[in-house]
N, C-alpha and C positions, 0 to 999 in steps of 0.2 A: 722155545724151539730146541729140537734135539741138538743142533749144532752148538748151542750155548752151554751144553752140559760139560762140566769139568771132569766128573767121574760118574759113570752110569752103572747102576745096579739092575736088579731084576724088576723091581716095582717103583723104585725111586732113583733120582739122580741128584747129584750135588753140583751146584754152580755158584758163582760169586753172587753176592747180594746186589740188587740193582735198586735204583730209585723207584722203579715201578712197583717193587715189593712193598714199599711204604704206602702205596695207594690201596693195598689190599687190607687184610685183617691184622697185619703185623702189630700195630699199636694197641689194638684191642687185646691181643694175647698178653701183653705186658701190663695191662690194666685189669686183667681177670684174676681175681684172688685164688680161684681154683687152679689155674695154670701155674701161677707163681707161688703156690703154697709152700714149696720146699726149697726155693732158691732166693737169691738176694734181690730179685725184681719185685715189683709190686709195692714198694715202700713209698715211692713218690709217683705221682701221675706221669704217664709217658705221653708225649705229644708227637705228632707227625714231624714237627720241626726238629725235635731232638733226634728222632730216628733218621731223618735226612742227614744230619751231621754225622751220626754214627756210621751210616752206610758210606758216606764220602770218606770218612777217616779210615774205614776198613780197606780202601783201595791203596793206601800208602803205607800201612803198617808192615813192618818186617818181623814183628814178634807175634803175629796172630794170622791164622788162616780161617776166615769166617765165611761159611758157605750156607746158601739156602738149600733146603731140602725140598725137592719138587716131585710131586706125584707125576710119573712120566705119562700116564694114560690121560690124565686130566690137564696136564701142564699147569699145575696149581701149586703155589708156594704153601707148604704145610708146616714148616718149622725151620730151625737153623741148627747147625752143628759147627763146632770150631775147635781148632787147636790154638790155644792161647798161652800167654806167658812162655813163649818158645825161648828156650835158653840154648843158643847155638853152640856154646862152649861145652856145657855139660850134656847137650843133646837130649833134652827132655822137654815135654810140653804137657799142659793140662787139656784134657778133652772136656767140652761142655756141650750140653744137649738142651734144646727147647723144641718141644713138639706142641705147637700152638693150636692146631686144628683138632679139637677133641674127638671128632668122628674117626680119627686115625689112631687114637689111643688103643693099646692092647693088640695091635695088628703086626707087631714085629718090625715096624718102621725104623725105630732107633737101633735095633740090633743090626739091620742091614746098613744103615747110615754109619753107625759106629764102626762096623767091620770094614767098610770101604775107606773111612778116614784113617783108621789105625793102620791099615795096609799101606795107604799113601804116605802116612807119617814115617813109617819104618822103611819102606822100600824106595821112596822118592826123596824124602826130606832127610834121610839118614839119621832119624832119631833113635836113641838107645832105649828111652823109657817114656811111656805115656801114663799119666795118672789122672785121677779125678777124686773129688770128695762130694759127699752128699749128706743131707740131714739124716740123723738116726731114725727119723720118722718116715723117710722116703724109701719104703720097702721095694717099690718098683724099680727105682734107680739102682738099688743095691743088687737086685736080681739081674738087671741088665749088665752091671759091671762084671758079675761072675760069668754070665753067658758070653761076654766078650773076652773071657780068659784072664781077667784081672784077679789079683789076689788082694785080700784085705790086709792092709799094712799097718793100720793103727787107727787112733781116734783122737780128735781134738775136742777136749771137753768143753761143753757150753760155748761153742764157737760161733753160733748163729742165733740171732734174736729175731723171733717171728711171733706175732700175735701175743705179745706180752710174756713170752717164755723163752728161755735159753734151751738150745738143743745141741747135742754133740754132732760133730762132723765125722763121718766114717770115711777113712782114706783108702783108696784102692790104687794099685799100680800094675803095670804090665811091662816086661822087658822084651826087647826086640828079639824074636826067635829067628829072624831072617838074616841077622847081622853076621857078616864074615869079617873077622879081625885079621 
């Protein structure tokens, strides 16, 4: 329902995860090797029970803001986005993306969702810096980071192990342009 939206965009909205989301395709996303190809998911089977615990824990954490991405026209959960590892003293957080519904890939969904959450992080949570990292093989995420205004800051060599091989993690960051000191 529209009243449940936390942040509304043009084609998607962000809201908190609910236990109803676990009844959808959520667990299948995390068990799909194509969806989890470039991230740390997909190494162990994901169960609905584990996701229920994850969603319940998301309600009480103060160091993460975990939101469902909803297609506003279909009222359909298509992915998640989060600010995690929030450091309230240094005022920074890591942004993370998961677009589970493959039919939405390549349609600008994460650009809109990322823009909405970054704006919220800077303007409402008073963050100074938002950062992310991705596999050197994940060209789509690297392009997204640049489109969101992030700058490449560095590389962690051979920092992620997937499919029998080590890959570098490319680091990106964005400083709050809205900040008034």
